[in-house]
N, C-alpha and C positions, 0 to 999 in steps of 0.2 A: 450114803455117807462116806465112799470112797474120794468123790467129789467134794466133800467137805474138807476132809483131810488134805486133798491135794490143793485146795485153794489156801489151808492154812500155811502149808510146807511153802508155798510159791511166795505168799507173801511174806514169810519170815525170813527168805533168802534176800528178799528185794530190800527188807527194812533193817534188818540186824547186823549183814555183813557190812563190814568196812569198804568203803569205796574201791580201794586198792585191790583188796581181794576179789570184788565183785569183777573188777577190770580184767585180773589175772585169770579167773576161772570163766570168763564170758566165751572164750571160743569153745571151752569143753560143755559148758552148761546150755549152750545157744540151742542146740537140737531138742534136748529134754525139756526145756523149758517152752519151747516152741508146741512141742506135744501136749503139754499140761494145758498150755492156753489154750489150745485147739479143741481140748477135751472140756474145758470150762466154758467156752462160747456158747452162750444161750442159743437154743434152737430159734428159727426164724419164724417159727410159729407166734413167737412172742410179738412180731414186728406189727407197728399199728398205722403203717403206710401202705397203702394198696399200690403195690408195684404195677400200675398198668401202663401208663404211657406218661411222657415228660412233656409238659408244655414249655415251648420254645418263645420266649419273648423277643420282639423286635422291635428294639427302643430306638428312639430318634436323641441326640443331644440336644439339649435346651439350655437356654442361658438362665442364670440365677440371678435375680435382681433384688430379692428381698428374703431375709431370712427371720422367722420367728421362734422365740424361745418360749417353751412350755414349762410351767412348775406348778404341781399340785402341793398346797398348803395346807398344815393346821398347826397352828401353835409353834412356828419354826423356830422361836427362841432369837437370842442375840446373833448368833452366826449367820441367821438370815440377811443381816446388813452387810456382813462382808461378800456373802454370795452375790446379792444384788450389786455392790459397788464394783466387784470383779466383772460382772456380765457388762456393765455399763463400760468399763474401760478396756472391751475387747477394740483389737484392731482388725475388724473385719473388712471383707471385700464388698460388700453391700450393706445397705441399712438394717438395721436388727431392731425389732421390736420385742417387748415382753409381756406375756399373758400368763397370770396366776388364776388357778381355780381354787378356791380357798373353802374349806369345808367346816365353818364356823370357829374360826380362830378367836380365842378371847385375850391373846397379847396382843403386841405391836406388830404382828405379820401383816395385815394390810395396811397400815400406815406406812410402814416401811417400803412395802411394793409400789404403793401411791405416789410417795415422795420420789421414787427411783423412775416415775413415768410409766410404770406398768398398767395394762389393762386388768383390772380385778373381775373375775366371775365368781361370785358367792353361790353356795349350795348348801342344803342341809347336811349334817354330818350323816344322817342315816342313807343318804342317798349316794355316799362315796362308794366306788368301784374302781379297782385299778384300771381295767380296760375302758369301761364307758367314760370315766371323769375325763381320762383323757382325749377321749374322742370328743367330748363337748369342748374342752380347751381348744383343742385344735380347729374345730368348727368356727371358732371365734379369732382365728388368725387367718392371714393371709399370704405367707412366704411360699415360696416354691420348697424350700427345705424348714424342717421344723425341727429344732434342737430341743430334745428332752432332758431335763434336769431333774434332780430331787433335790428337797428344800435345804439339805445340809452338804450337798457337793461343791465345793469351792473352786472355782476355775482354777487350774495350776498356774497358768499364765495368761497373757493378753492375745495369744493364738489360738486358743482353744476353739472358736468359732470356724476361723478359717482354715484350722487343720482337718475339722469335721467336714466342712463344705468341699475341700479340695477333691474328696474321695469320690464326689458324685460328676467329676468329669468322666467317669465311666457310666455311659447312660443306663448302663443294666444293674447299677448299684441301688437297690432299695432302701437300705440302712446301713448305717456305721456305729459302732460303738467304741468308746475311749479306755484309755486305761485309769486305773483307780489306785491312787498313793495314799498309803497309811497317814494318819494324823501323826504329828510329832508326840504327842503324848501316849500312841497306842504302845501296847506292852509287847515284847518279843514274839509271843505267839501269835498276836494278831498280825503284826508285821509279816511273820513268815508265811501265815496263811493267805493273806492278801496277794503278798508278791509272788508266790507258789501258784496262785489260780489264774484262770483265763484271762482275767482283767488286769493281771499284774504282768503279762509278757510285754516283752521290748522289740519284738518283731511283727511288722503289720502281717496281716492274714485276709484272705478272701475265701468265702464259702460258696461253692457254686455246683449244682449238681448237673455236670457234664456227662456221667455215665450213670443211667438210673440202676442199672445191676450191682455197682460199686455201693451206690447209697443203700441198698435194699439190704445187701450182705452186710453191713454195719452192724457190730453189737450195740445194745440200747445205749450203753455208755458213750461209745463212739459217735452214734448219732445225736446225742444230747450235746457232747463238745462241738459237732459240727455245727449244729444249730444254734449253738449260745450267742445271746444277743441282752444287753442289760440298759434297762432305761434309767439306771443312775446317771448316765452320761451317754447319751446317744443322739443321732439324727436320723430322718426319715424323710424320704420322698414324698411330697404332697399327692403326686398324681398315682403313686402305688398305694398310699393310704387310702384315697377315695375308692379304689379299686378292692383292696382288702384293709378294712379297719380293723382296730383292736375289738376283742371281743369281750364281753363279760366274764371277768376273772378275779376271783378272791386274791389269786396270787400269780407271778409268772407271767403277767398279761404280755412282755417283751418276747419271753421264748416262744409262747403259744404263736405270737405274729410272725416272728423270724422262722419257724418252720413252716408256717402256711405259705409265706414269702418265697422262701427257696423252694417248696414243691410246686410253687407256680412259674418256676423259671426265671426269678431274680436273683441277685448276688447279695449277701451280707459282708460287710466288712470289719475289720478291727483295726483301729489306727492308733499305735501307742503315743505318738506326738501330741494328740489331742487327750489331756489329762486332766482329772479332778482330784482334789485332797479329800478322801471320803473314808472314813472308817468307823467303828461302833465298838464301845464297851457295854454290850448289854447284858441283862440279868439272864442266868439260866432259864429261867420260866418263859422269858420273851424270846429267846433262841429256840426253845424247844417248839413254841407254837409256830416259829417263822419255818423252822426246818420240818416240822410236821406238813405244813400246807406246801412247802416247796416240794417235798418228795412224793407227796400225794399227787402233785400235777405232773411229775417226772415220770410217774407210773401211767397217769394218763396219757399222756404224750409219747412216751417211748418204751414204756413197759420196764423201765429202769429201777432197780430196787438193790439194795448195798448187800443184801443177805437173805435168804430163802428158810432159813431155820435159826433157833437160837443158838445152836452149836456154831453155826457160821458168824452169827453176830457177835458173840463172845470172844471167841477165838481168832476172827478174821477183821474185825472192827473196833471192838472196845480195847482189849487188851493192847494190841499193837498202837494204837492211838495215845492211850495213857502213858505207854512206854516212851514213844516219841516225844511227847509233851515234856514230860520229866526230863528226859536226857537233853533236849534242846534248850529246856530253860537254863537247867544247870551250867549247859556250856556258854551261853550267851547272855542270861540275865547277871550283871555284876552285882546289883543291889540284893543282899540277903533278905529282906525282909519282901521284896517283889518276887523273888525266885520262889521263896518259901508260900507266898500267897499262891502263885501258879501251880506249885507242886500241891498242894490242898484242893485247888479246884479243879485240877485235871481229871481226877477219877470221876468227880460229880458231874462236870461239862460234858465229857466225853460218853459217860452211859447215859444222860438225858438226850444228849443229840442222836446218838446210835438207836437208842429206842425210838426216837421221834421219827428217823429216816425208815426204821422199821415198820413202825405201826401205820405211817402215813402211806407207804405203799402197799402194805397189807389191806388198810381199809378200802383204798381205792380199787383194788383188786376184787374185794368181797362187795363193793359199793354200799359201805357202810356209810350212814350219815353221820357228821360229828360236826358242831358248830364250835370254830374257833373265833375268837374275837380280840380285838386290841392289837391286830398286826396291821 
């Protein structure tokens, strides 16, 4: 119970105090906050990585003569035409070919792909799997570098592929992922959330396990951030993929792959100059399913969970999230109707998402089977 209240107090200090006040109090509170954070640090028994030995890769730089673009599709809609057009307009340093693996589209997705010169691999919708379907697509390509996009990720400029590929000048880089920019019609909360997340950063970064003890001492959340990877916009080295292919995954095949690659001694990079325009205005029910699967996988990979009890979930996650959305919308949304909509949505959305995070991790911990479809 003491830890629960310590978490609540720490979170309240961070979220509710004005920035200037926090800056003024920083020297005074620094020691106390560090002690609280140390107390809250999960025990290393939660770790799912066996800290035995670190594999050192001895990579040799090779030339890149061909880039393959892979996109899984199903009823991609009219936006897909813009995606294909932007890919064809890329000013790449070498030839680019496109392969889509389609899961039974009934709209013009396949026609649009074929008109753009893409190779189309068709599969039955029941065969789709986030990891294995991407493996199938990659098997039907030949580029030394494979760019992975989703069907609604619009290349932000003509330099996307070039900016992804340049990172592979480092022969130890196995994969790189790019920045995601909200769509113009995205609401203020969607924009805030995407810009503040790992795929919204403006500074490039490289993850590499140079010190095994440091990696093993990370909290679950720190290790999650360290291993982050996103196939909305990414590129991977074919030679590494042959050694470490994607695994069968209902969700987060990219994060699963990145973790295994890093633990095998390779590097994962983030490159913000490579960016796509990509965001969603999904229903609460869809976001619940997606978040449940995500946090089930996060517990499986890192033993990460946002709360360990209902008290912690309510006071540490739900209430602060609702309050943050309310105050942010009131300050940044000038349209009264849109602001009112966001105010009404915030309690419903944040409560549902918080429960999805909590139940996903808990079900994975208890090995409860639960079928989630439509994600």
